[in-house]
C-alpha positions in Angstrom: -1.7 20.2 -14.2 -0.7 22.6 -11.5 -4.3 23.4 -10.7 -5.0 19.7 -10.0 -2.0 19.6 -7.7 -3.2 22.7 -5.9 -6.6 21.1 -5.4 -5.0 18.1 -3.9 -3.0 20.3 -1.6 -6.1 22.2 -0.6 -7.9 18.9 0.1 -5.0 17.6 2.2 -4.9 20.8 4.2 -8.7 20.9 4.8 -10.2 19.4 8.0 -12.0 16.7 6.0 -8.8 15.9 4.1 -6.8 15.6 7.3 -9.5 13.3 8.8 -9.4 11.1 5.6 -5.6 11.0 5.7 -5.7 10.0 9.4 -8.2 7.3 8.8 -6.3 5.9 5.8 -3.1 6.0 7.9 -4.7 4.1 10.8 -6.1 1.5 8.4 -2.8 1.0 6.7 -1.0 0.6 10.1 -3.7 -1.9 11.1 -3.2 -3.9 7.9 0.6 -3.7 8.2 0.5 -5.2 11.7 -1.9 -8.0 10.8 -0.2 -11.4 10.8 -2.3 -12.6 7.9 -1.3 -9.6 5.8 2.4 -10.2 6.7 2.0 -13.9 5.7 0.5 -12.9 2.3 3.4 -10.4 1.7 6.0 -13.0 2.6 4.3 -15.6 0.3 4.3 -13.2 -2.7 7.9 -12.1 -1.9 8.9 -15.8 -1.8 7.2 -16.5 -5.1 8.9 -13.7 -6.9 12.4 -14.3 -5.5 12.3 -18.1 -5.6 15.7 -18.5 -7.2 14.4 -19.9 -10.5 14.2 -16.5 -12.1 10.5 -16.4 -11.5 9.6 -18.6 -14.5 8.2 -21.4 -12.5 8.2 -25.1 -13.4 8.2 -26.0 -17.1 6.6 -29.2 -18.5 
């Protein structure tokens, strides 16, 4: 398992790895600042913490 971790570290330290990390970070920040994404997150958060224990309506 250590060799897999070492490969990940090598990738992260390589120029291509750093570029990929920078692109992923930029995309994540863009999504995080998007009002539509924030609305989706708030909707899911509201559904899971609705006060009914998350069971929903029963018939």
